[in-house]
N, C-alpha and C positions, 0 to 999 in steps of 0.2 A: 370348382371352388365351392365350399359349403359355408354355411352361416356359423358364427361363433358359438351359437347356443346348441350346436350338434353335440351329441354325446356318443363318445366311443365305447363300444362293448367288445372286449378282446377274448379270443379263445385261448387254447393252451399255450403255456410258456415255452418259448424257444428264443434263440438269439435274435431272430427277425422280429418276434413279438415284443421283445424288450426294447428294441429300437423303435418300433411303432408306438409303443407306450410313451417313450421319451419325446418323441416328435410331436405327438398329439397333445401332450401335457405342455410342452413348450409353446405351443401354438394357442394356448389358452383353453383347451377343450376339457371338459369333465371326462375322466376315464374310469370305467368299470371293468370287472372281469366276470365273463360268464360263469354261472355256478349251477351246481346240481346238489340238491339237498344241503345247501349252505356251504358246500365245498367248491373251491375253484376247480373248473373243468380240466379234465385230462383230454388228450387227443381222442380217446374213445367216447367221451361224454360231451364233448364240446358242441355237438349238433343236437343234443337232447337237454339243453340247459332249461332250468325252471325259474331261474332268477339271476341276480347279479350279486357280486360281492367286491370289496376293496381289499387289495393286498398291500399292507403297509410296508415301509422301508424296514420295519422290524421283522418282516416275514410273517406276521399274524394276519390271517384272513379274517375280515369282519363283515358281517351281513350288511347289506345295503339296499336301498329302494330306488327303482327306476320309475320316474314320473310317467304315468300313462301317456301324457301328451308329448314327452320329450322326443325330439327327432334324433334318431339313432343311427349310428354307422357300425354295423355288424362286421367284425373282422374275424374270419374263420370260425364262426359259431352261429347257433340259432337259438331263439328262446320261444318256448311254447306260448302260444297265444299273442304273440307280437309280430309286427312287420317292421322292418327298418326303412329308413329313408334312403340309405345306400347299403348294398352289400359288397364287401371287399373279400375275395377269395379266388383261389385257383384250384381247388381240390375236385369239384364236381361239374358234371356237364351243365352248361348254362352259366357257370361262374364267369365274371368278367375275364379272368386270366386263364381260363382252362386250356384254350387252344393256343395260347401264345408260343411261339417257337424260341429257342434260346437266344436268337439275335434280338428278339423283342422282349427280353426277360424283365425289363422295368414295367412294361404294361402287364406282363404276366404275374409278376410277384405281388404279394399283398403289401409289402413295404412300398414298392414302386407306385401302386394304386393309391396308397395313402398320401405319398408326396404329391402325386398329381391333384388329389382333392384339396390339399393345403397350398397348392401352387408353389411348391419347393422344388428346387433343383438338387439332384442327389449328390452327395459328397462321394469320394472314392471308397470310403468304408461302406457307406450305404449301397454302393454298386456291388461290392463284394457280397455283402449280406443278402441282397435281393437275388443276385445270380445264384448263390450257393443254395438258397432255399428253393428257388424255382426249378433249377435244372443243374444239380451239382456236377454230374459226370460231363456234361457238356461245357460247364464253366472251367473245369479242370483241363479240358481239351482245347481251350482257347477259342471257344465258339460264342462267347459273350463279349460284345464290344466294350472296351473300357475296363476289362476285368483281366488283372495279370494272375495266372495260375499260381506262381510261386508266392505272391501276396495273399492269395486265397488260402494256400496251404498253412502259412504261418498264422492267419487269422483263425482258421478253424482248429488247428492244433493248440493254439493258446487257449481258445475257449474250452476245448476238451480237458486240457491240463487243469484249468481252473475249477471246472465242475466236478471232475473226478478226483481232484487232489492228487494228481500225478505230476511228475516233472515234465517240462516242455520236451527235454531230451527223450524221455520215455515214450511220450505220445508220438513224436516225430518218428522214432525208430519203429513203433508199432505199426503206424501207417505205411512206412515204406516196406516193412517186413510183410504186411498183409498184401500189398501190391504185389510183391514177389510171388507170394502163394497163389494168388489168382491167376497170375500169368502162367505159372507151372501147371495148374489145374484146369485151365481153359481147355474145353472140348470143342473142336471144330465142327463136329457133326451136329451137336446141340446148339452151338453158338453161345455157350455160357460156362461159367465155373460154378460147380455145385459144392455146397457144404451142408449136407442134409442132416448130419448128426449135431444136435444142438449142444452137445457136450464137447464139441471139438472145433468149435468156430473161433478163429482168431479174434482177439478182442477188438481190433480196429478194422475189421473185415470190410464193412460197408465203405468206410472212408477211403481204405486202400484200393478197393475195387474201382471206386469213382476216380481216383487219381490216376489209377493205371488205364482207365477207359475201357475196362472189361466188364461185360454184363455178368452178374452174379446172382445166383439162387441159394438162399440159406434159410435155416430155421432157428428159432429161439423159443425157450420156455418162458411163459409169462407167469406172473405170481399167482394167478388164479388157477393154474394148472393147464391152460390152453397152450397149444403150440401155434406159433405164427410162422408162416412161411412167406418170404419176401423175395421179389425179383426186382433188381435195380440196374439201370443202365442199359436197358434193352431198347430195340426199335419199336415204334408203335405197334407193328404187327406182332412182335414177340410178346409184348405186354398184353395185348388183346387176347393172344392164344393162352397165355398164362391164366388170365382172369376168367376166360371162358371154361377152361378145363376145371378150375376150382368151383365155378358156379355150378357146372353140370354135376358135380359130386356133392352139391348140396351145401357148401361151405360159404360162410360170410366173406365177401370179397369187397376189396377197395382198390383205387388206383387211377392213374391217369396216364394213358398211352402216349399223350403229347409230351409228357414230362419224363417219361421213361421208367415208371415204377408201378408196382402192384403188389398187393399182399393179400393173404387169405388166413383165416382163423380155423384151427382144428379144435373141436370141443375137447375139454379135459376129460 
Protein backbone atom coordinates (compact mmCIF):
# COMPACT_ATOMS: atom_id res chain seq x y z
CA UNK A 1 0.00 0.00 0.00
CA UNK A 2 1.32 3.48 -0.86
CA UNK A 3 0.43 6.96 0.37
CA UNK A 4 -2.14 9.05 -1.48
CA UNK A 5 0.47 11.67 -2.39
CA UNK A 6 2.48 9.21 -4.48
CA UNK A 7 2.69 10.21 -8.13
CA UNK A 8 2.58 7.66 -10.96
CA UNK A 9 4.84 8.10 -13.99
CA UNK A 10 3.85 5.80 -16.83
CA UNK A 11 5.82 4.42 -19.76
CA UNK A 12 4.69 3.69 -23.32
CA UNK A 13 1.01 3.29 -24.11
CA UNK A 14 -0.62 -0.12 -24.52
CA UNK A 15 -3.85 -1.72 -23.22
CA UNK A 16 -2.28 -2.62 -19.87
CA UNK A 17 -0.89 0.89 -19.38
CA UNK A 18 -4.26 2.45 -20.18
CA UNK A 19 -5.83 0.37 -17.42
CA UNK A 20 -3.03 1.26 -15.00
CA UNK A 21 -3.67 4.94 -15.69
CA UNK A 22 -7.41 4.49 -15.11
CA UNK A 23 -6.89 2.59 -11.84
CA UNK A 24 -4.30 5.01 -10.45
CA UNK A 25 -6.43 8.04 -11.33
CA UNK A 26 -9.54 6.47 -9.80
CA UNK A 27 -7.56 5.90 -6.60
CA UNK A 28 -6.83 9.63 -6.40
CA UNK A 29 -3.21 9.64 -7.55
CA UNK A 30 -1.67 12.18 -9.90
CA UNK A 31 -0.55 10.54 -13.15
CA UNK A 32 2.14 11.72 -15.57
CA UNK A 33 3.67 10.15 -18.65
CA UNK A 34 7.40 9.70 -19.14
CA UNK A 35 8.62 12.06 -21.86
CA UNK A 36 11.69 12.58 -24.00
CA UNK A 37 12.27 16.00 -25.57
CA UNK A 38 8.71 16.95 -24.66
CA UNK A 39 7.12 13.96 -26.39
CA UNK A 40 5.51 11.01 -24.68
CA UNK A 41 7.89 8.09 -24.66
CA UNK A 42 7.68 5.10 -26.97
CA UNK A 43 8.77 1.58 -25.99
CA UNK A 44 12.25 2.40 -27.31
CA UNK A 45 12.63 5.67 -25.33
CA UNK A 46 10.72 4.92 -22.12
CA UNK A 47 13.88 4.06 -20.20
CA UNK A 48 15.70 7.18 -21.39
CA UNK A 49 13.11 9.79 -20.37
CA UNK A 50 14.27 13.29 -19.44
CA UNK A 51 10.99 14.57 -17.98
CA UNK A 52 7.24 14.11 -17.84
CA UNK A 53 4.17 15.20 -19.76
CA UNK A 54 0.39 14.91 -19.55
CA UNK A 55 -1.64 13.33 -22.32
CA UNK A 56 -5.13 14.84 -22.26
CA UNK A 57 -8.42 13.27 -23.25
CA UNK A 58 -8.15 15.26 -26.48
CA UNK A 59 -4.98 13.36 -27.36
CA UNK A 60 -2.77 16.45 -27.02
CA UNK A 61 0.44 15.97 -25.02
CA UNK A 62 1.28 18.92 -22.80
CA UNK A 63 4.48 19.68 -20.91
CA UNK A 64 4.40 19.08 -17.15
CA UNK A 65 6.68 19.44 -14.14
CA UNK A 66 7.39 16.74 -11.58
CA UNK A 67 8.20 18.19 -8.15
CA UNK A 68 11.72 17.22 -7.01
CA UNK A 69 10.37 15.95 -3.69
CA UNK A 70 7.37 14.07 -5.09
CA UNK A 71 7.35 10.34 -4.14
CA UNK A 72 7.02 8.58 -7.49
CA UNK A 73 6.00 5.19 -8.79
CA UNK A 74 7.71 4.43 -12.09
CA UNK A 75 5.77 2.06 -14.31
CA UNK A 76 7.91 0.64 -17.14
CA UNK A 77 10.08 3.75 -17.46
CA UNK A 78 13.08 5.63 -16.05
CA UNK A 79 13.78 9.35 -15.72
CA UNK A 80 17.34 10.62 -15.81
CA UNK A 81 18.51 12.08 -12.50
CA UNK A 82 15.58 10.77 -10.46
CA UNK A 83 14.98 7.77 -8.24
CA UNK A 84 11.48 6.36 -7.58
CA UNK A 85 9.77 5.39 -4.37
CA UNK A 86 8.66 2.19 -6.10
CA UNK A 87 9.56 0.64 -9.45
CA UNK A 88 6.86 -1.36 -11.24
CA UNK A 89 8.13 -3.44 -14.14
CA UNK A 90 8.84 -6.89 -15.53
CA UNK A 91 11.14 -6.25 -18.49
CA UNK A 92 14.65 -6.26 -17.03
CA UNK A 93 16.67 -8.41 -14.60
CA UNK A 94 15.98 -7.19 -11.08
CA UNK A 95 12.49 -5.91 -11.88
CA UNK A 96 9.84 -7.12 -9.39
CA UNK A 97 8.05 -9.26 -11.98
CA UNK A 98 10.96 -10.34 -14.17
CA UNK A 99 11.12 -13.98 -13.07
CA UNK A 100 7.41 -14.54 -12.32
CA UNK A 101 6.06 -17.66 -14.10
CA UNK A 102 2.70 -17.74 -15.92
CA UNK A 103 0.94 -19.19 -12.88
CA UNK A 104 1.99 -16.08 -10.94
CA UNK A 105 1.17 -13.58 -13.69
CA UNK A 106 -0.46 -11.06 -11.35
CA UNK A 107 2.77 -10.65 -9.37
CA UNK A 108 4.64 -10.55 -12.65
CA UNK A 109 2.58 -8.06 -14.62
CA UNK A 110 2.83 -4.33 -14.13
CA UNK A 111 -0.94 -4.07 -13.75
CA UNK A 112 -0.94 -6.75 -11.05
CA UNK A 113 1.86 -4.96 -9.21
CA UNK A 114 -0.06 -1.66 -9.31
CA UNK A 115 -3.23 -3.32 -8.05
CA UNK A 116 -1.24 -4.77 -5.14
CA UNK A 117 0.21 -1.32 -4.33
CA UNK A 118 -3.32 0.09 -4.24
CA UNK A 119 -4.72 -2.88 -2.29
CA UNK A 120 -7.19 -3.67 -5.09
CA UNK A 121 -8.48 -7.10 -6.11
CA UNK A 122 -8.27 -7.72 -9.88
CA UNK A 123 -11.44 -7.85 -11.92
CA UNK A 124 -11.88 -10.57 -14.58
CA UNK A 125 -10.94 -8.07 -17.31
CA UNK A 126 -7.86 -6.95 -15.39
CA UNK A 127 -6.78 -10.58 -15.12
CA UNK A 128 -7.03 -10.89 -18.89
CA UNK A 129 -4.99 -7.72 -19.41
CA UNK A 130 -2.34 -8.73 -16.89
CA UNK A 131 -1.90 -12.24 -18.25
CA UNK A 132 -1.80 -11.15 -21.89
CA UNK A 133 0.87 -8.55 -21.19
CA UNK A 134 3.04 -10.75 -18.99
CA UNK A 135 2.89 -14.10 -20.81
CA UNK A 136 0.56 -14.08 -23.82
CA UNK A 137 1.41 -17.49 -25.27
CA UNK A 138 1.06 -19.20 -21.89
CA UNK A 139 -2.22 -17.39 -21.25
CA UNK A 140 -3.65 -18.64 -24.55
CA UNK A 141 -2.61 -22.18 -23.56
CA UNK A 142 -4.57 -22.01 -20.29
CA UNK A 143 -1.54 -21.71 -17.99
CA UNK A 144 -2.78 -18.59 -16.14
CA UNK A 145 -5.32 -19.25 -13.35
CA UNK A 146 -8.55 -17.31 -13.77
CA UNK A 147 -7.93 -16.52 -17.45
CA UNK A 148 -10.17 -18.03 -20.12
CA UNK A 149 -8.34 -18.29 -23.49
CA UNK A 150 -11.50 -17.65 -25.50
CA UNK A 151 -12.31 -14.50 -23.53
CA UNK A 152 -8.70 -13.42 -23.96
CA UNK A 153 -8.93 -13.84 -27.74
CA UNK A 154 -12.11 -11.77 -27.91
CA UNK A 155 -10.62 -9.01 -25.74
CA UNK A 156 -7.41 -8.74 -27.74
CA UNK A 157 -9.10 -9.00 -31.12
CA UNK A 158 -11.55 -6.25 -30.13
CA UNK A 159 -8.69 -3.98 -29.08
CA UNK A 160 -6.76 -4.65 -32.29
CA UNK A 161 -9.87 -3.92 -34.35
CA UNK A 162 -10.40 -0.63 -32.53
CA UNK A 163 -6.79 0.54 -32.84
CA UNK A 164 -6.31 -0.53 -36.47
CA UNK A 165 -9.83 0.50 -37.54
CA UNK A 166 -10.47 -3.00 -38.85
CA UNK A 167 -13.64 -5.02 -38.35
CA UNK A 168 -13.67 -7.56 -35.54
CA UNK A 169 -14.41 -10.27 -38.09
CA UNK A 170 -11.36 -9.28 -40.13
CA UNK A 171 -9.08 -9.37 -37.09
CA UNK A 172 -10.41 -12.70 -35.83
CA UNK A 173 -9.97 -14.19 -39.29
CA UNK A 174 -6.44 -12.80 -39.48
CA UNK A 175 -5.45 -14.29 -36.13
CA UNK A 176 -6.84 -17.73 -36.94
CA UNK A 177 -5.24 -17.64 -40.41
CA UNK A 178 -1.88 -16.70 -38.89
CA UNK A 179 -2.22 -19.55 -36.39
CA UNK A 180 -2.72 -21.95 -39.31
CA UNK A 181 0.36 -20.55 -41.09
CA UNK A 182 2.69 -20.97 -38.11
CA UNK A 183 1.54 -24.53 -37.55
CA UNK A 184 2.23 -25.33 -41.21
CA UNK A 185 5.67 -23.69 -41.10
CA UNK A 186 6.76 -25.10 -37.74
CA UNK A 187 10.14 -26.81 -38.05
CA UNK A 188 10.74 -29.58 -35.54
CA UNK A 189 14.52 -29.38 -35.92
CA UNK A 190 14.73 -25.70 -34.93
CA UNK A 191 11.67 -25.80 -32.67
CA UNK A 192 10.12 -22.71 -34.26
CA UNK A 193 8.28 -21.28 -37.25
CA UNK A 194 10.29 -18.68 -39.19
CA UNK A 195 9.12 -15.69 -41.20
CA UNK A 196 12.36 -13.87 -42.00
CA UNK A 197 11.21 -11.87 -45.04
CA UNK A 198 9.61 -8.69 -43.60
CA UNK A 199 7.57 -8.24 -46.77
CA UNK A 200 5.84 -11.59 -46.35
CA UNK A 201 4.86 -11.60 -42.69
CA UNK A 202 1.13 -12.19 -42.06
CA UNK A 203 -0.54 -9.15 -40.45
CA UNK A 204 -1.57 -10.94 -37.26
CA UNK A 205 1.41 -13.30 -37.06
CA UNK A 206 2.48 -12.69 -33.44
CA UNK A 207 -1.06 -13.02 -32.11
CA UNK A 208 -1.76 -16.10 -34.20
CA UNK A 209 1.45 -17.78 -33.08
CA UNK A 210 0.63 -17.11 -29.43
CA UNK A 211 -2.89 -18.47 -29.92
CA UNK A 212 -1.49 -21.58 -31.60
CA UNK A 213 1.18 -21.99 -28.92
CA UNK A 214 3.95 -22.16 -31.53
CA UNK A 215 7.34 -20.41 -31.06
CA UNK A 216 7.84 -17.95 -33.90
CA UNK A 217 10.79 -15.94 -35.24
CA UNK A 218 10.05 -13.05 -37.60
CA UNK A 219 11.41 -9.74 -38.86
CA UNK A 220 9.83 -6.33 -39.44
CA UNK A 221 10.96 -3.05 -40.96
CA UNK A 222 10.95 -0.07 -38.60
CA UNK A 223 10.23 3.51 -39.79
CA UNK A 224 13.88 4.52 -39.24
CA UNK A 225 15.13 1.82 -41.61
CA UNK A 226 16.20 -0.70 -38.97
CA UNK A 227 15.17 -4.33 -39.13
CA UNK A 228 13.81 -5.77 -35.91
CA UNK A 229 13.99 -9.53 -35.44
CA UNK A 230 11.68 -11.02 -32.81
CA UNK A 231 11.36 -14.41 -31.18
CA UNK A 232 8.20 -15.14 -29.19
CA UNK A 233 6.70 -18.10 -27.37
CA UNK A 234 9.99 -19.94 -26.82
CA UNK A 235 11.34 -21.76 -23.80
CA UNK A 236 13.73 -19.85 -21.50
CA UNK A 237 16.64 -21.77 -23.01
CA UNK A 238 15.57 -20.96 -26.58
CA UNK A 239 15.15 -17.26 -25.80
CA UNK A 240 18.55 -17.15 -24.10
CA UNK A 241 20.16 -18.75 -27.15
CA UNK A 242 18.43 -16.27 -29.47
CA UNK A 243 19.61 -13.29 -27.44
CA UNK A 244 23.15 -14.63 -27.06
CA UNK A 245 23.52 -15.17 -30.82
CA UNK A 246 22.50 -11.59 -31.60
CA UNK A 247 24.66 -10.17 -28.81
CA UNK A 248 27.64 -12.06 -30.22
CA UNK A 249 26.92 -10.42 -33.58
CA UNK A 250 27.06 -6.98 -31.96
CA UNK A 251 23.37 -6.17 -32.17
CA UNK A 252 21.20 -4.35 -29.62
CA UNK A 253 19.19 -7.00 -27.81
CA UNK A 254 16.25 -7.07 -25.40
CA UNK A 255 14.03 -9.76 -23.94
CA UNK A 256 13.00 -11.85 -20.97
CA UNK A 257 13.58 -15.62 -21.11
CA UNK A 258 11.13 -16.12 -18.24
CA UNK A 259 8.36 -14.51 -20.30
CA UNK A 260 9.28 -16.26 -23.54
CA UNK A 261 10.34 -13.42 -25.82
CA UNK A 262 13.41 -11.69 -27.21
CA UNK A 263 14.27 -9.18 -29.90
CA UNK A 264 17.22 -7.62 -31.69
CA UNK A 265 17.77 -4.55 -33.85
CA UNK A 266 19.70 -4.63 -37.12
CA UNK A 267 21.14 -1.20 -38.06
CA UNK A 268 19.49 0.39 -41.11
